[in-house]
SEDORO-535714 format. One record per atom (N, C-alpha, C, O): x, y, z. Coordinates in steps of 0.1 Angstrom, whole numbers, padded with zeros to 4 digits, always signed. Layout:
REM SEDORO-535714
XYZ...
//
This chain:
REM SEDORO-535714
+0279+1479+0773+0283+1466+0768+0298+1467+0762+0305+1458+0764+0301+1479+0756+0314+1480+0750+0325+1480+0761+0336+1475+0759+0322+1486+0773+0332+1486+0784+0334+1472+0789+0346+1469+0793+0324+1465+0790+0325+1451+0795+0334+1443+0785+0342+1435+0790+0332+1444+0772+0340+1437+0762+0354+1441+0763+0363+1432+0763+0357+1454+0765+0371+1459+0766+0377+1453+0779+0389+1448+0778+0370+1452+0790+0375+1447+0802+0378+1432+0801+0389+1427+0806+0370+1424+0794+0372+1410+0792+0384+1408+0782+0392+1399+0785+0386+1417+0772+0397+1416+0763+0410+1419+0771+0420+1411+0769+0410+1429+0779+0422+1432+0787+0426+1421+0796+0438+1417+0797+0416+1415+0803+0418+1404+0812+0424+1392+0804+0433+1385+0809+0418+1389+0793+0423+1378+0785+0438+1380+0781+0445+1370+0782+0441+1391+0776+0455+1394+0772+0464+1393+0784+0475+1387+0783+0460+1399+0795+0468+1398+0807+0471+1384+0812+0482+1380+0815+0460+1375+0812+0462+1361+0816+0471+1354+0806+0479+1345+0810+0470+1357+0793+0478+1351+0783+0493+1355+0785+0502+1346+0784+0496+1367+0789+0509+1371+0792+0515+1364+0804+0527+1360+0804+0507+1363+0814+0511+1356+0827+0514+1342+0824+0524+1336+0828+0506+1335+0816+0508+1321+0812+0521+1320+0804+0528+1310+0806+0523+1329+0795+0536+1328+0787+0548+1330+0795+0558+1323+0793+0548+1339+0805+0559+1341+0813+0561+1329+0822+0573+1325+0824+0551+1324+0828+0552+1312+0836+0558+1300+0829+0565+1292+0835+0555+1299+0816+0560+1288+0808+0575+1290+0805+0581+1280+0800+0581+1301+0807+0595+1304+0804+0604+1300+0816+0616+1303+0815+0599+1294+0826+0607+1291+0838+0617+1280+0835+0617+1274+0825+0626+1279+0845+0637+1270+0844+0633+1256+0850+0627+1256+0861+0636+1246+0843+0631+1233+0848+0641+1226+0857+0638+1215+0862+0653+1232+0860+0662+1225+0869+0656+1224+0883+0648+1233+0887+0659+1214+0889+0654+1211+0903+0665+1216+0913+0662+1214+0925+0676+1221+0909+0686+1225+0919+0687+1240+0920+0698+1245+0924+0677+1247+0918+0677+1262+0920+0686+1270+0911+0690+1280+0915+0688+1265+0899+0696+1272+0890+0711+1270+0891+0719+1278+0885+0715+1261+0899+0730+1258+0901+0735+1247+0893+0746+1241+0895+0727+1242+0883+0731+1231+0875+0729+1233+0860+0723+1244+0857+0734+1224+0852+0732+1226+0838+0718+1225+0834+0709+1219+0841+0714+1230+0822+0701+1229+0817+0698+1215+0811+0686+1212+0810+0708+1208+0808+0707+1194+0804+0719+1187+0810+0729+1194+0813+0719+1174+0811+0730+1167+0816+0743+1169+0809+0754+1166+0814+0742+1173+0796+0754+1175+0788+0760+1189+0788+0771+1191+0784+0752+1198+0793+0757+1212+0793+0766+1215+0805+0763+1211+0816+0778+1221+0803+0786+1225+0814+0780+1236+0822+0773+1245+0816+0783+1237+0835+0779+1248+0843+0790+1259+0843+0801+1257+0838+0786+1270+0849+0796+1281+0850+0804+1280+0864+0800+1272+0872+0814+1288+0865+0822+1288+0877+0813+1292+0889+0814+1286+0900+0804+1302+0887+0795+1307+0897+0786+1295+0902+0784+1293+0914+0781+1288+0892+0772+1276+0896+0780+1266+0903+0775+1259+0912+0793+1264+0900+0801+1254+0907+0803+1258+0921+0802+1249+0930+0805+1270+0924+0807+1275+0937+0795+1273+0946+0795+1270+0958+0783+1276+0940+0770+1275+0947+0766+1261+0949+0757+1258+0957+0771+1251+0941+0767+1237+0941+0771+1230+0954+0782+1233+0959+0763+1222+0959+0766+1215+0972+0771+1200+0969+0778+1194+0978+0768+1195+0957+0773+1181+0954+0788+1181+0952+0794+1190+0947+0794+1169+0955+0808+1168+0952+0811+1158+0941+0822+1154+0939+0801+1154+0933+0803+1145+0922+0810+1153+0911+0808+1165+0909+0817+1146+0902+0824+1153+0891+0813+1159+0881+0803+1154+0879+0817+1171+0876+0808+1178+0867+0816+1187+0857+0827+1191+0861+0811+1189+0845+0818+1197+0835+0815+1212+0838+0804+1216+0841+0826+1220+0838+0825+1234+0841+0832+1242+0830+0843+1238+0826+0825+1252+0826+0831+1261+0815+0837+1274+0822+0832+1279+0831+0848+1278+0816+0854+1290+0821+0867+1294+0814+0869+1290+0803+0875+1301+0821+0888+1306+0815+0899+1301+0824+0899+1303+0836+0908+1293+0818+0920+1287+0825+0930+1298+0827+0934+1305+0817+0936+1299+0839+0945+1310+0842+0955+1305+0852+0952+1299+0863+0968+1306+0849+0979+1302+0858+0989+1313+0860+0994+1319+0850+0993+1315+0873+1003+1325+0876+1010+1320+0889+1003+1315+0898+1023+1322+0890+1031+1319+0902+1027+1306+0908+1026+1305+0921+1026+1296+0901+1023+1282+0906+1009+1279+0909+1006+1267+0912+1000+1288+0909+0985+1286+0911+0978+1286+0898+0980+1294+0890+0969+1276+0897+0961+1275+0885+0946+1276+0889+0942+1270+0898+0939+1285+0882+0925+1287+0885+0916+1286+0873+0921+1288+0862+0903+1283+0875+0893+1284+0865+0885+1297+0869+0879+1297+0879+0885+1306+0860+0879+1319+0862+0866+1321+0855+0864+1315+0844+0857+1329+0860+0844+1332+0854+0847+1340+0841+0840+1338+0831+0857+1348+0841+0860+1357+0830+0875+1360+0830+0882+1359+0840+0880+1364+0818+0894+1370+0817+0892+1385+0815+0885+1389+0806+0899+1392+0824+0898+1407+0824+0907+1412+0813+0919+1407+0812+0903+1421+0805+0910+1425+0793+0921+1435+0797+0919+1447+0798+0933+1429+0799+0946+1437+0800+0956+1428+0794+0953+1417+0789+0969+1432+0794+0979+1423+0789+0990+1422+0798+0997+1433+0800+0994+1411+0803+0986+1399+0802+0973+1400+0810+0971+1409+0818+0963+1392+0806+0950+1393+0813+0950+1389+0828+0960+1384+0832+0940+1393+0834+0938+1390+0848+0926+1380+0850+0917+1380+0841+0926+1373+0861+0915+1364+0863+0903+1371+0869+0904+1378+0880+0892+1370+0862+0879+1377+0867+0872+1368+0877+0870+1356+0874+0867+1373+0888+0860+1366+0898+0846+1363+0894+0840+1371+0886+0840+1353+0899+0845+1343+0908+0855+1334+0901+0855+1332+0889+0863+1327+0909+0873+1318+0904+0875+1307+0914+0873+1309+0926+0880+1295+0910+0883+1284+0919+0897+1279+0916+0901+1280+0904+0904+1275+0926+0917+1269+0924+0916+1255+0920+0908+1247+0924+0925+1252+0910+0926+1238+0905+0938+1231+0909+0949+1236+0911+0937+1218+0911+0948+1209+0913+0947+1197+0903+0936+1194+0897+0958+1191+0900+0959+1180+0891+0959+1184+0876+0954+1176+0868+0964+1196+0873+0965+1200+0860+0979+1206+0857+0984+1213+0865+0985+1202+0846+0998+1208+0842+0995+1216+0829+0992+1211+0819+0996+1230+0831+0993+1239+0820+1002+1236+0808+0998+1239+0796+1014+1231+0810+1023+1228+0798+1017+1217+0789+1021+1216+0777+1008+1209+0794+1002+1199+0786+0989+1203+0779+0983+1195+0771+0984+1215+0781+0972+1220+0776+0974+1227+0763+0982+1236+0762+0968+1222+0752+0970+1228+0739+0962+1241+0738+0951+1243+0744+0968+1251+0731+0961+1263+0728+0962+1274+0739+0955+1284+0739+0972+1272+0749+0974+1282+0759+0983+1293+0753+0990+1291+0744+0982+1305+0760+0991+1316+0757+0998+1320+0769+0993+1319+0780+1011+1323+0768+1019+1327+0779+1026+1341+0777+1031+1343+0766+1025+1350+0787+1032+1362+0786+1034+1368+0800+1025+1367+0808+1046+1373+0803+1050+1378+0816+1046+1369+0827+1041+1374+0838+1049+1356+0826+1047+1347+0836+1032+1342+0838+1029+1335+0848+1023+1347+0830+1009+1343+0831+1006+1334+0819+1009+1337+0808+0999+1323+0822+0994+1314+0811+0979+1313+0812+0974+1312+0823+0973+1314+0800+0958+1314+0800+0953+1307+0788+0960+1306+0778+0940+1303+0789+0933+1298+0777+0919+1302+0779+0913+1300+0790+0913+1307+0769+0899+1311+0769+0890+1300+0766+0894+1291+0758+0878+1300+0771+0867+1291+0767+0871+1276+0768+0873+1269+0758+0874+1271+0780+0877+1257+0783+0865+1251+0790+0857+1258+0797+0864+1238+0789+0855+1230+0797+0863+1219+0804+0869+1211+0797+0862+1219+0817+0869+1209+0825+0860+1201+0833+0849+1206+0837+0863+1188+0835+0855+1180+0844+0862+1181+0857+0874+1178+0859+0855+1186+0868+0861+1189+0881+0854+1181+0892+0842+1178+0891+0861+1178+0902+0856+1172+0914+0860+1180+0926+0872+1184+0927+0851+1184+0935+0854+1192+0947+0863+1184+0956+0861+1172+0958+0873+1191+0963+0881+1185+0973+0877+1191+0986+0870+1202+0987+0881+1185+0997+0877+1190+1011+0882+1204+1014+0877+1211+1022+0893+1207+1008+0900+1220+1011+0895+1232+1002+0901+1243+1003+0884+1230+0995+0878+1241+0987+0884+1242+0973+0880+1250+0965+0894+1234+0970+0900+1234+0956+0893+1223+0948+0885+1215+0954+0896+1223+0935+0889+1213+0926+0900+1205+0918+0909+1211+0913+0898+1192+0918+0907+1184+0911+0902+1183+0896+0890+1181+0894+0911+1184+0887+0908+1183+0873+0908+1168+0869+0918+1162+0870+0897+1163+0864+0895+1149+0860+0897+1148+0845+0903+1138+0841+0892+1158+0838+0893+1157+0823+0894+1172+0818+0887+1181+0823+0902+1174+0808+0903+1186+0801+0895+1185+0788+0896+1175+0781+0889+1196+0784+0880+1196+0772+0869+1186+0773+0867+1177+0765+0862+1187+0784+0851+1177+0787+0838+1182+0781+0827+1178+0786+0839+1189+0770+0826+1194+0764+0819+1182+0757+0825+1173+0753+0806+1183+0756+0798+1173+0750+0802+1168+0736+0802+1157+0733+0807+1178+0728+0811+1174+0715+0824+1166+0714+0828+1161+0704+0832+1166+0726+0845+1159+0726+0843+1145+0730+0853+1137+0730+0831+1141+0734+0829+1127+0738+0822+1119+0728+0820+1107+0730
//
């Protein structure tokens, strides 16, 4: 009788754990390539994986060198920093108009930005809005 009770207890605990893990799933319907709510910005990686071309808020690190401006997944720690991949090329942005940038040795960057971007046919992204974070609207 005692072995049967132990087996039922173990089974009950196991089922409870499975239920708890199953309840922790992601509710997005786009396979993890979108925000967790309509107001949350997505990452650069999610932007690259995304198939829609509608404007969307994206968080990352702004990085400009030699005439090209990119939104990077990360800034690599060197001085001046380097753009960490993945990254996307941006059009329609003038770094001179962005507050809070830092420039050294021909590199301009800003950490933790949220941009509203729209995909272009050539694989680049047009900047529609700078600082498109939910708290700025």
